[in-house]
C-alpha angles and dihedrals in degrees: 000000000000123000135158094342101315133094120212114220126195118243128294089058118238126211119275113257093234112020092187090063102029136059122207111228140182122213112216140162139200111205089333095311096124133209145184105221120203126196106224092170097070096022132054103242123182102183114190127181090254093051091048091052092050094047091049096048109115097209103034102025138032094286127235145150090232141006114229121204121196114202138166113280119261094202131058097236095059134075096206143358113242121198130185129205121188123224090264090059097254118135113232137193105245146354118193098196089044091051090059090049090047094059092044089050098051092048096044091049094050094244089131141356093202119124117213100035123206114218128193114222125174092266099045141285128331125191120219129191128192108215130215091246091061097255125114128229122206127196095217097201129220122006121202132193097178109115094223092053096051084042107245127150104227096170112141095006126119113213124216114228118228116173105312094333134091116223114206125209113236122190107220097167090119092222095289137074125015117341113261126195124193122190114226140182110226114216132175117206094161083290120065117247137185113197125194127182117234132186095228120018092198091059095040115124094243095145095050106029096032095070091046092054092042093056098032111142091233088070104065093190093038120246145239109251114217127196111196129189115193111220097175136324093289101034136060137168116223142190123182131196101207123210110252095007108054121221112349129193090247139001118199099196088041090056090050092048092049093050094046091049092046092051092048090049090053094246100109142037125210130287102047129185109219114204109205126176089259101044146298127306123188117218125191121186129172095182092274115033114055115196124186123192128186148118130302117193133187110217107177144324136226149140122269126204099219095187090055091052091051091049 
């Protein structure tokens, strides 16, 4: 079947007719957070911001929240290099749901039989394990709550202490109408996150407040805006407005940030089941090691004519 510059092929994948013009891709999702995954180990892939935007476009491309690129490792302690491009074409530091899809991809495609797999991201090494029950666990690496490390410009702001966490006031009035302050936990899990607690996640102003938090000038690299409803000490509901992609059905690093913030605030106890709009993720955090477990699903495969998309 041919549509908008790409051809869908049944599994097992066949070779692209003209590999110089076409890239083989795999469409995957983790709890509804969906990806186009590209094999840069066995293909020559030059992924620019414009190409990532075209691939991610839901009407004129394949459609995805992020584009994932698997490449040979550049350091001896990693099995692969794993890169993430948001739907707006910007390359970002980490994607938890994408990481689970990454490890499922490299094992399904025969790129490795190792388990766990060590992946190089721009901020270090993450370790991923495919479990016997079909889910994937990811050691998410270092978590930071220092504003400068997130990064977050806290100059002139007075935080409010809650438990072991600092809540920061953020003006999201947008320059018009009555001033509105939201109180956020700032968390760095490779990606920057700002997490606020809401009474009802379904009624939360994700569409209006989310973009204002995401592009707030106090976050120089923008930020993922999380809206967390605490159900009980081991369950939350979560929506995330992701930088460069808008609201997604799930955000893995966002789930980790919300749980870590909730535990520090004294609202949650590990482990925590995170109900997103796309499914459930399980987050365990002992104050140091942060472990995320959830699904990784292959949807379909095909070949995309990148030049045709750009045309």
